[in-house]
KOLPA-574938 format. One line per 3 residues: for each residue z, x, y of C-alpha. Coordinates in Angstrom, 3 decimals, padded with zeros to 6 digits. Each point is the difference from the previous one (the first is absolute). Example, Ala and Ser with C-alpha at 12.3 -4.5 7.8 and 13.67 -1.06 7.14 Angstrom:
BEGIN
007.800/012.300/-004.500 | -000.660/001.370/003.440
END
This chain:
BEGIN
019.984/-009.242/019.723 | -002.865/001.357/002.029 | -002.658/-002.650/-001.247
-001.679/002.651/-001.809 | -000.457/-000.874/-003.821 | 001.945/002.398/-002.263
-000.124/000.487/-003.863 | 003.498/-000.261/-001.594 | -000.104/003.046/-002.272
002.984/-001.610/-001.940 | 002.266/-002.905/-000.209 | 003.013/001.579/-000.808
000.544/001.994/003.448 | 001.553/-001.441/003.220 | -001.912/-001.897/002.352
-002.142/002.298/002.205 | -000.001/002.786/-002.484 | -002.745/000.798/-002.612
-002.690/-001.448/002.058 | -003.118/001.609/001.275 | -002.373/-001.579/002.694
-003.838/-000.551/-000.830 | -000.583/002.718/002.968 | 002.714/002.257/-001.646
-002.124/-000.293/-003.165 | -002.957/000.762/001.525 | 001.261/003.179/001.684
001.644/001.228/-003.260 | -003.425/-000.487/-001.816 | -002.123/001.477/002.625
001.486/003.321/-001.018 | -001.663/-000.165/-003.211 | -003.626/001.136/-000.507
-002.685/-002.354/-001.172 | -000.563/-003.520/000.149 | 003.056/-002.300/-000.447
-000.128/-003.796/-001.190 | 003.250/-001.848/000.789 | 000.302/-003.378/-001.849
002.968/-002.205/001.002 | 000.922/-003.086/-001.956 | 002.282/-001.495/002.652
-000.373/-002.636/003.007 | 000.787/000.331/003.755 | 001.732/-003.092/000.163
003.663/001.026/-000.105 | 000.577/-001.993/-003.267 | 000.197/000.713/-003.616
-002.424/002.959/-001.275 | -000.388/000.910/003.513 | -000.198/003.159/002.338
002.950/-000.741/002.652 | 000.442/001.324/003.449 | 001.372/-002.750/002.166
-002.099/-002.183/002.342 | -003.494/001.384/000.110 | -001.046/001.476/003.400
-002.723/-002.493/001.462 | -003.491/001.381/-000.427 | 001.092/002.938/-001.966
-002.029/001.063/-003.241 | 002.080/001.063/-002.658 | -002.551/001.872/-001.927
-001.397/001.995/003.286 | 001.573/003.191/-000.941 | -002.440/000.051/-003.247
-002.907/-000.628/002.065 | 000.211/003.055/002.193 | -000.689/002.399/-002.814
-003.098/-000.064/-001.967 | 001.426/001.187/-003.251 | 002.246/-003.158/-000.388
-000.860/-003.201/-001.368 | 003.004/-002.632/-000.064 | -000.197/-003.221/-002.061
002.747/-002.555/000.535 | 000.686/-003.165/-001.981 | -000.011/-002.443/002.721
-000.800/-000.505/003.880 | 002.566/000.003/002.529 | 002.297/-002.841/-000.294
-000.948/-000.935/-003.756 | 002.015/000.230/-002.935 | -000.918/002.529/-002.851
000.397/-002.540/-002.931 | 001.306/000.558/-003.369 | -000.804/-002.078/-003.107
002.505/000.775/-002.723 | -002.711/-001.010/-002.483 | -001.871/003.024/001.078
002.763/002.535/-000.299 | -001.256/001.502/003.528 | -000.564/-001.081/003.477
-003.136/-001.884/000.350 | -001.676/002.910/001.688 | 001.115/002.746/-002.680
-001.237/-002.303/-002.682 | -003.587/-000.275/001.141 | 000.173/003.739/001.240
000.798/000.986/-003.707 | -002.741/-002.358/-001.355 | -002.550/001.695/002.700
000.888/003.513/-000.967 | -000.406/-000.609/-003.693 | -003.730/-000.835/000.555
-000.289/-003.487/001.258 | -000.747/001.142/003.696 | -002.979/001.977/-001.131
-002.639/-002.429/001.725 | -003.029/002.092/-000.617 | 001.165/001.110/-003.693
-000.718/003.831/000.790 | 003.419/000.789/-001.495 | 001.628/000.937/003.303
001.995/-002.026/002.087 | -000.620/000.644/003.858 | 002.801/-001.139/002.340
-002.161/-002.819/001.568 | -000.653/-001.537/-003.560 | 003.861/000.141/-000.990
001.259/-001.362/003.736 | -002.610/-002.705/-000.346 | 000.911/-001.086/-003.575
003.765/000.074/000.573 | -000.215/-001.794/003.435 | -002.101/-002.837/-001.260
002.129/-000.666/-003.084 | 003.314/000.302/001.863 | -001.246/-002.499/002.568
-001.129/-002.366/-002.718 | 003.027/-000.109/-001.984 | 002.268/000.168/003.155
-002.065/-003.178/000.844 | 000.467/-001.761/-003.088 | 003.623/000.322/000.304
-000.109/-001.522/003.648 | 000.712/003.298/001.494 | -001.974/002.344/002.162
-000.070/003.746/-000.851 | -003.049/002.233/001.301 | 000.204/003.726/-000.979
-001.025/002.358/003.148 | -001.165/003.633/-000.277 | -000.283/002.340/002.963
-001.329/003.598/-000.161 | -003.214/001.847/-000.539 | 000.558/002.179/-002.940
-002.505/-000.699/-002.677 | 001.734/-000.060/-003.527 | -001.768/-000.672/-003.136
001.595/-000.418/-003.609 | -001.289/000.329/-003.520 | 001.722/-002.040/-002.382
000.873/001.466/-003.324 | -001.903/-000.845/-002.643 | 001.807/-001.336/-002.969
-001.222/001.039/-003.425 | -000.972/-002.250/-003.033
END
């Protein structure tokens, strides 16, 4: 392993196959026009629900490839060395649970019917950190990139 985190695209392939580095993902997505939002519910600690790649390169920034292109924004579930927590009662990872709640409208702080990425990230980060803290763990979502993204939650009819 080269110390670079890798997404494991399938659990059913031999070790070393079916993987894509985060830098490789950035290269692949760079070929598509428009803004790109990447959401990853995984940690970088090498544990369960984690992006693995061997011992981390000292001082490396796993998300650097996404900061070099203004069309990208990446949000990951946890800082380096942290687990991405899963609570079976939520039926999702902690990050995904709060992400879905935020996208359903809970993150619309100014109640304008739109959710800017800053609103969504703030909502998710605050709730993930609080819930992780209640369980005695640490988990802090992280974002990198400059792409501006706005969501308009679907209105549910009566």
